[in-house]
Steps between C-alpha positions, in 0.01 A plus 500: 500500500640198657817492687665292245433756224638779716822307549542459118441873430755600753768265351438633150537859611816420679640344189422805292655721760816282510531518117459876497754526783757301316440695183546828678826377649615374169449844344615713799843334533622542137332846476681625804184572694309590182754775410694340203292345220784473249516122531133473391535706175459306174813505273412482137719256297770671279413470134773550246397795276542474117740736322353836401402544136777641290790417734707250319685256713850435382608126472813350640483637848616854409836419357529827309804567270678824414773534230797720586442833326776565258374807324160687497456390139647154540843345475742690281724214392732736302616630842781249508601356827710213374650465147611143405771415259242394239365868481189443709370707791311349802280630773377314813133516579372423852152390608376541862229267623293610802430428772855451603427180685320333210599130492517467122647797312590329180421678174504446124646751250408571137581761242310599187449783247219758545211445261584812299890448500636545139720189583207285630554258217867451578632243737550702825793284607697659216481830694417421859538198731369450852684252723395430857769442748344152564166326468248722682757760600398858586785643282551475125758641263378698202746508214484729199680358192425778251298811451130468489430877487130589444375171645376423852529166674346390824641283786233321704565330839229268637479341842447128507274538797196714430604590142584874579664687219718806449618660175812696418542675152822474316604766262817596307616873490863458387680641800873544415753290704814666373628851417801552267669821373715491196820675598687449166525887470756497793862506396763304681861590589785257478461430866133420483366842612166608341473854374312753281649784300418860625243704312339199338155336503471115537193283490444182712201270413300344784350150465251331722441123451367183651542126431188505280608772266173685567496808723271769596642814316346736769785403736737705282319805638580398856879504449698777671865613430717678746859629492739532788846646513736285712812645648634838604755752373706787640441856375691807541537854364725494194682815398628522139732775391809570303707306744297181474239329713481543883268351757384710791574222755151504638349163373161353582321178397196461278301181443450390142134434567429857611637629178399225250266730306803684377624173329219284396124483437296183468153460332283198452234474235355242263711209637818699459734676730690801370812619680633841416854568615614858530859535616770306692506544873859614488399816313254605757499849658231700663571836342765716348601867517788681352646747252795546280749417784344153569205324643367356818308169505296432811453143621711357219550118501839431647517125566294193583463456872734221618596447130177301457352596157129556513235367255133513428258216590177446300226297671217373283212335697148397512411505862167330454674194366813530721716507185811701468818552293793729584780610278779757545727715292747783518514808268810557301596723211602397160760788522761455772605862502615801312815709518678787323856534399537803728306612813565884415580705201669843543546764237 
Protein backbone atom coordinates (compact mmCIF):
# COMPACT_ATOMS: atom_id res chain seq x y z
CA UNK A 1 0.00 0.00 0.00
CA UNK A 2 1.37 3.34 -0.99
CA UNK A 3 1.87 6.17 1.42
CA UNK A 4 -0.81 8.17 -0.32
CA UNK A 5 -3.45 5.44 0.20
CA UNK A 6 -2.60 5.19 3.89
CA UNK A 7 -3.18 8.91 4.36
CA UNK A 8 -6.62 8.65 2.71
CA UNK A 9 -7.67 5.77 5.01
CA UNK A 10 -6.56 7.62 8.11
CA UNK A 11 -8.55 10.69 7.08
CA UNK A 12 -11.74 8.62 6.49
CA UNK A 13 -11.44 6.92 9.84
CA UNK A 14 -11.00 10.23 11.60
CA UNK A 15 -14.11 11.61 9.89
CA UNK A 16 -16.20 8.65 11.08
CA UNK A 17 -14.86 8.99 14.60
CA UNK A 18 -15.65 12.72 14.59
CA UNK A 19 -19.27 12.04 13.42
CA UNK A 20 -19.72 9.37 16.09
CA UNK A 21 -18.29 11.68 18.72
CA UNK A 22 -20.62 14.51 17.76
CA UNK A 23 -23.65 12.16 17.73
CA UNK A 24 -22.73 10.86 21.14
CA UNK A 25 -22.44 14.36 22.51
CA UNK A 26 -25.76 15.28 20.86
CA UNK A 27 -27.47 12.42 22.68
CA UNK A 28 -25.64 12.62 25.98
CA UNK A 29 -26.48 16.26 26.70
CA UNK A 30 -30.30 16.15 26.28
CA UNK A 31 -30.46 12.71 27.91
CA UNK A 32 -28.65 13.96 30.97
CA UNK A 33 -25.79 11.52 30.60
CA UNK A 34 -27.96 8.82 29.09
CA UNK A 35 -30.32 8.78 32.16
CA UNK A 36 -33.41 10.63 30.83
CA UNK A 37 -34.85 9.42 27.52
CA UNK A 38 -38.25 11.18 27.78
CA UNK A 39 -37.33 13.69 25.11
CA UNK A 40 -36.83 10.91 22.61
CA UNK A 41 -40.22 9.21 23.11
CA UNK A 42 -42.64 9.38 20.19
CA UNK A 43 -45.93 11.17 21.00
CA UNK A 44 -48.87 9.90 19.00
CA UNK A 45 -51.15 12.59 17.56
CA UNK A 46 -54.49 13.14 19.39
CA UNK A 47 -57.36 11.80 17.33
CA UNK A 48 -60.93 12.97 18.13
CA UNK A 49 -62.98 9.89 18.96
CA UNK A 50 -66.49 9.53 17.57
CA UNK A 51 -69.52 9.45 19.93
CA UNK A 52 -70.37 6.05 21.33
CA UNK A 53 -73.35 4.31 19.73
CA UNK A 54 -76.61 5.04 21.58
CA UNK A 55 -75.42 8.22 23.28
CA UNK A 56 -77.56 10.91 21.70
CA UNK A 57 -75.96 14.33 21.75
CA UNK A 58 -78.38 17.15 22.54
CA UNK A 59 -78.33 20.12 20.21
CA UNK A 60 -78.09 23.72 21.25
CA UNK A 61 -75.10 23.51 23.56
CA UNK A 62 -77.03 21.97 26.47
CA UNK A 63 -79.55 24.75 27.09
CA UNK A 64 -81.99 22.48 28.96
CA UNK A 65 -85.33 23.80 30.20
CA UNK A 66 -87.41 23.02 33.30
CA UNK A 67 -90.93 24.20 33.95
CA UNK A 68 -91.74 25.25 37.49
CA UNK A 69 -93.68 22.37 39.04
CA UNK A 70 -97.11 23.55 40.12
CA UNK A 71 -98.65 20.23 41.13
CA UNK A 72 -97.64 16.59 40.74
CA UNK A 73 -100.52 16.11 38.33
CA UNK A 74 -100.19 19.48 36.63
CA UNK A 75 -101.46 23.00 37.12
CA UNK A 76 -104.75 23.14 38.96
CA UNK A 77 -106.18 26.37 37.61
CA UNK A 78 -109.21 26.18 39.81
CA UNK A 79 -106.92 26.95 42.76
CA UNK A 80 -107.53 30.65 42.31
CA UNK A 81 -104.75 33.09 43.05
CA UNK A 82 -106.29 36.14 41.44
CA UNK A 83 -109.95 36.70 40.58
CA UNK A 84 -110.64 39.49 38.14
CA UNK A 85 -113.76 41.63 37.98
CA UNK A 86 -114.84 39.74 34.88
CA UNK A 87 -115.09 36.47 36.82
CA UNK A 88 -111.90 34.86 35.54
CA UNK A 89 -109.11 33.24 37.55
CA UNK A 90 -105.42 33.43 36.63
CA UNK A 91 -102.21 31.57 37.49
CA UNK A 92 -98.66 32.51 36.59
CA UNK A 93 -96.44 29.80 35.11
CA UNK A 94 -92.66 30.14 35.15
CA UNK A 95 -90.08 28.39 32.96
CA UNK A 96 -86.43 28.03 33.95
CA UNK A 97 -83.79 27.64 31.22
CA UNK A 98 -80.49 26.02 32.10
CA UNK A 99 -77.60 26.60 32.27
CA UNK A 100 -78.12 29.81 34.15
CA UNK A 101 -75.55 31.65 32.05
CA UNK A 102 -77.13 30.74 28.70
CA UNK A 103 -76.95 33.74 26.40
CA UNK A 104 -80.36 33.27 24.79
CA UNK A 105 -83.15 32.11 27.10
CA UNK A 106 -86.12 33.19 25.00
CA UNK A 107 -89.01 30.75 24.70
CA UNK A 108 -92.32 30.33 22.90
CA UNK A 109 -95.56 29.31 24.64
CA UNK A 110 -98.57 27.36 23.36
CA UNK A 111 -101.75 25.80 24.79
CA UNK A 112 -103.93 23.08 23.33
CA UNK A 113 -106.47 20.38 24.22
CA UNK A 114 -105.41 16.79 24.91
CA UNK A 115 -106.27 14.41 22.08
CA UNK A 116 -108.96 12.67 24.17
CA UNK A 117 -110.44 15.82 25.75
CA UNK A 118 -114.26 15.91 25.45
CA UNK A 119 -113.91 19.60 24.54
CA UNK A 120 -111.22 19.06 21.90
CA UNK A 121 -113.54 20.35 19.16
CA UNK A 122 -114.21 23.57 21.09
CA UNK A 123 -112.13 26.72 20.75
CA UNK A 124 -109.79 26.50 23.73
CA UNK A 125 -109.69 30.30 24.02
CA UNK A 126 -113.32 30.18 25.19
CA UNK A 127 -112.07 28.36 28.30
CA UNK A 128 -108.36 29.07 28.69
CA UNK A 129 -105.94 31.71 27.50
CA UNK A 130 -102.16 31.81 27.74
CA UNK A 131 -100.47 35.21 27.67
CA UNK A 132 -96.65 35.58 27.88
CA UNK A 133 -95.43 38.58 29.84
CA UNK A 134 -93.57 39.71 26.70
CA UNK A 135 -92.28 38.21 23.48
CA UNK A 136 -89.98 35.34 24.43
CA UNK A 137 -90.57 35.86 28.18
CA UNK A 138 -90.03 33.08 30.73
CA UNK A 139 -93.35 33.81 32.48
CA UNK A 140 -96.87 33.50 31.17
CA UNK A 141 -100.33 34.04 32.65
CA UNK A 142 -102.83 31.19 32.36
CA UNK A 143 -106.40 32.47 32.65
CA UNK A 144 -109.45 30.26 33.16
CA UNK A 145 -112.67 31.79 31.82
CA UNK A 146 -115.12 28.99 32.62
CA UNK A 147 -115.32 25.41 33.77
CA UNK A 148 -113.80 22.75 31.53
CA UNK A 149 -114.35 19.86 33.97
CA UNK A 150 -113.46 16.47 32.50
CA UNK A 151 -111.09 17.84 29.84
CA UNK A 152 -107.32 18.21 30.01
CA UNK A 153 -105.27 20.88 28.28
CA UNK A 154 -101.51 21.12 27.87
CA UNK A 155 -99.18 24.09 28.01
CA UNK A 156 -95.96 23.71 26.05
CA UNK A 157 -92.92 25.93 26.34
CA UNK A 158 -90.14 25.67 23.73
CA UNK A 159 -86.69 27.24 23.76
CA UNK A 160 -85.85 29.21 20.65
CA UNK A 161 -82.28 27.91 20.89
CA UNK A 162 -82.07 24.13 20.64
CA UNK A 163 -85.84 23.56 20.52
CA UNK A 164 -86.11 22.08 24.02
CA UNK A 165 -89.68 21.51 25.25
CA UNK A 166 -91.48 21.15 28.57
CA UNK A 167 -95.14 20.33 29.16
CA UNK A 168 -97.56 21.19 31.94
CA UNK A 169 -101.06 19.71 32.19
CA UNK A 170 -104.03 21.91 33.03
CA UNK A 171 -107.13 20.50 34.72
CA UNK A 172 -110.27 21.84 36.37
CA UNK A 173 -111.39 20.42 39.73
CA UNK A 174 -113.81 23.10 40.87
CA UNK A 175 -112.08 24.24 44.05
CA UNK A 176 -114.38 26.60 46.00
CA UNK A 177 -113.26 30.18 46.52
CA UNK A 178 -115.96 31.26 48.96
CA UNK A 179 -117.89 29.87 51.94
CA UNK A 180 -121.23 31.26 53.07
CA UNK A 181 -123.55 30.31 55.91
CA UNK A 182 -127.22 31.25 55.75
CA UNK A 183 -127.91 32.79 59.17
CA UNK A 184 -131.53 33.72 58.52
CA UNK A 185 -132.54 31.56 61.49
CA UNK A 186 -130.96 34.05 63.89
CA UNK A 187 -133.37 36.53 65.43
CA UNK A 188 -132.48 40.18 65.97
CA UNK A 189 -133.30 42.46 68.89
CA UNK A 190 -134.26 46.08 68.48
CA UNK A 191 -130.65 47.08 69.18
CA UNK A 192 -129.22 44.68 66.58
CA UNK A 193 -128.21 41.80 68.87
CA UNK A 194 -128.53 38.29 67.40
CA UNK A 195 -130.15 35.58 69.49
CA UNK A 196 -131.79 32.16 69.53
CA UNK A 197 -134.65 31.01 71.73
CA UNK A 198 -133.82 28.51 74.49
CA UNK A 199 -134.83 24.89 74.01
CA UNK A 200 -135.15 25.12 70.23
CA UNK A 201 -133.41 23.63 67.19
CA UNK A 202 -132.29 25.84 64.29
CA UNK A 203 -130.78 24.99 60.90
CA UNK A 204 -128.08 26.91 58.97
CA UNK A 205 -127.31 25.96 55.37
CA UNK A 206 -123.66 26.01 54.24
CA UNK A 207 -122.83 27.00 50.67
CA UNK A 208 -119.50 26.68 48.85
CA UNK A 209 -119.02 28.51 45.55
CA UNK A 210 -116.56 29.78 42.98
CA UNK A 211 -116.75 32.26 40.13
CA UNK A 212 -117.43 29.45 37.65
CA UNK A 213 -120.50 28.08 39.43
CA UNK A 214 -118.97 24.59 39.36
CA UNK A 215 -117.43 23.18 42.55
CA UNK A 216 -116.10 19.87 43.77
CA UNK A 217 -118.78 18.62 46.19
CA UNK A 218 -116.22 16.64 48.20
CA UNK A 219 -115.10 19.87 49.85
CA UNK A 220 -118.30 19.88 51.89
CA UNK A 221 -116.90 16.87 53.74
CA UNK A 222 -113.85 18.93 54.73
CA UNK A 223 -115.85 21.58 56.57
CA UNK A 224 -115.56 21.79 60.35
CA UNK A 225 -117.82 23.62 62.80
CA UNK A 226 -116.89 24.67 66.33
CA UNK A 227 -118.62 26.56 69.13
CA UNK A 228 -116.99 28.82 71.71
CA UNK A 229 -118.48 30.49 74.73
CA UNK A 230 -117.25 34.07 75.05
CA UNK A 231 -117.39 35.81 78.42
CA UNK A 232 -117.52 34.93 82.13
CA UNK A 233 -120.13 35.04 84.86
CA UNK A 234 -120.25 35.05 88.64
CA UNK A 235 -121.74 32.11 90.52
CA UNK A 236 -122.66 31.78 94.17
CA UNK A 237 -124.67 29.51 96.45
CA UNK A 238 -128.32 30.54 96.45
CA UNK A 239 -130.50 29.78 99.43
CA UNK A 240 -134.26 29.78 98.83
CA UNK A 241 -136.64 29.55 101.79
CA UNK A 242 -139.84 31.04 103.10
CA UNK A 243 -138.09 34.32 103.71
CA UNK A 244 -136.96 34.70 100.10
CA UNK A 245 -133.69 34.30 98.23
CA UNK A 246 -130.31 34.70 99.92
CA UNK A 247 -126.76 34.51 98.54
CA UNK A 248 -124.04 32.86 100.60
CA UNK A 249 -121.62 35.69 99.90
CA UNK A 250 -118.89 33.40 98.56
CA UNK A 251 -118.91 34.11 94.83
CA UNK A 252 -116.58 32.67 92.19
CA UNK A 253 -116.18 33.09 88.42
CA UNK A 254 -116.89 30.59 85.65
CA UNK A 255 -116.03 30.98 81.97
CA UNK A 256 -118.89 30.49 79.55
CA UNK A 257 -116.68 28.32 77.33
CA UNK A 258 -116.01 25.82 80.13
CA UNK A 259 -119.75 25.29 80.62
CA UNK A 260 -120.99 25.71 77.02
CA UNK A 261 -122.27 22.12 76.77
CA UNK A 262 -124.93 23.01 79.34
CA UNK A 263 -126.42 25.56 76.95
CA UNK A 264 -125.82 24.59 73.34
CA UNK A 265 -124.80 21.76 71.01
CA UNK A 266 -123.74 22.08 67.37
CA UNK A 267 -123.83 19.44 64.64
CA UNK A 268 -122.79 19.60 60.96
CA UNK A 269 -124.09 17.13 58.40
CA UNK A 270 -125.17 17.17 54.75
CA UNK A 271 -124.29 20.82 54.15
CA UNK A 272 -126.34 21.91 57.17
CA UNK A 273 -125.49 23.10 60.66
CA UNK A 274 -127.96 22.29 63.43
CA UNK A 275 -127.78 24.33 66.63
CA UNK A 276 -129.71 23.00 69.60
CA UNK A 277 -130.14 25.48 72.46
CA UNK A 278 -130.95 24.18 75.93
CA UNK A 279 -131.45 26.96 78.45
CA UNK A 280 -130.50 30.54 79.10
CA UNK A 281 -127.24 31.11 80.92
CA UNK A 282 -128.96 33.15 83.62
CA UNK A 283 -130.80 29.99 84.76
CA UNK A 284 -127.63 27.98 85.27
CA UNK A 285 -126.83 26.19 88.54
CA UNK A 286 -124.61 23.21 89.24
CA UNK A 287 -126.88 21.33 91.64
CA UNK A 288 -129.76 21.67 94.09
CA UNK A 289 -130.61 20.14 97.45
CA UNK A 290 -133.45 20.87 99.79
CA UNK A 291 -136.64 19.91 101.50
CA UNK A 292 -139.93 21.37 102.56
CA UNK A 293 -138.23 24.28 104.26
CA UNK A 294 -136.42 25.43 101.13
CA UNK A 295 -133.57 24.63 98.76
CA UNK A 296 -129.90 25.30 98.17
CA UNK A 297 -128.56 25.90 94.66
CA UNK A 298 -124.81 25.49 94.30
CA UNK A 299 -122.92 27.60 91.75
CA UNK A 300 -126.03 29.45 90.71
CA UNK A 301 -125.65 32.20 88.11
CA UNK A 302 -125.53 35.56 89.89
CA UNK A 303 -124.33 38.13 87.34
CA UNK A 304 -122.21 38.65 84.26
CA UNK A 305 -118.64 39.54 85.12
CA UNK A 306 -118.06 43.27 84.66
CA UNK A 307 -121.64 43.50 83.36
CA UNK A 308 -120.47 42.20 79.97
CA UNK A 309 -123.10 39.81 78.64
CA UNK A 310 -121.58 36.67 77.18
CA UNK A 311 -122.44 35.02 73.87
CA UNK A 312 -121.68 31.98 71.74
CA UNK A 313 -119.44 32.14 68.68
CA UNK A 314 -119.79 29.61 65.83
CA UNK A 315 -116.81 29.16 63.49
CA UNK A 316 -117.38 27.40 60.16
CA UNK A 317 -114.21 26.71 58.22
CA UNK A 318 -112.47 24.70 55.54
CA UNK A 319 -108.82 24.77 56.57
CA UNK A 320 -107.59 23.29 53.29
CA UNK A 321 -109.04 26.26 51.39
CA UNK A 322 -108.36 28.85 54.10
CA UNK A 323 -112.07 29.76 54.07
CA UNK A 324 -114.00 30.70 57.19
CA UNK A 325 -117.18 32.36 58.41
CA UNK A 326 -117.99 33.29 61.99
CA UNK A 327 -121.32 34.28 63.51
CA UNK A 328 -122.47 34.83 67.09
CA UNK A 329 -125.64 34.78 69.15
CA UNK A 330 -127.02 34.83 72.66
CA UNK A 331 -129.63 32.53 74.11
CA UNK A 332 -132.81 34.11 75.46
CA UNK A 333 -136.15 32.78 76.56
CA UNK A 334 -139.50 33.48 75.00
CA UNK A 335 -140.75 33.68 78.59
CA UNK A 336 -139.33 36.48 80.68
CA UNK A 337 -140.34 34.99 84.03
CA UNK A 338 -143.07 33.62 86.22
CA UNK A 339 -144.52 34.66 89.56
CA UNK A 340 -147.28 33.85 92.01
CA UNK A 341 -149.69 36.12 93.76
CA UNK A 342 -148.29 34.99 97.10
CA UNK A 343 -144.96 33.47 98.11
CA UNK A 344 -146.53 31.40 100.96
CA UNK A 345 -149.95 30.05 101.90
CA UNK A 346 -150.83 29.31 105.50
CA UNK A 347 -153.88 27.40 106.77
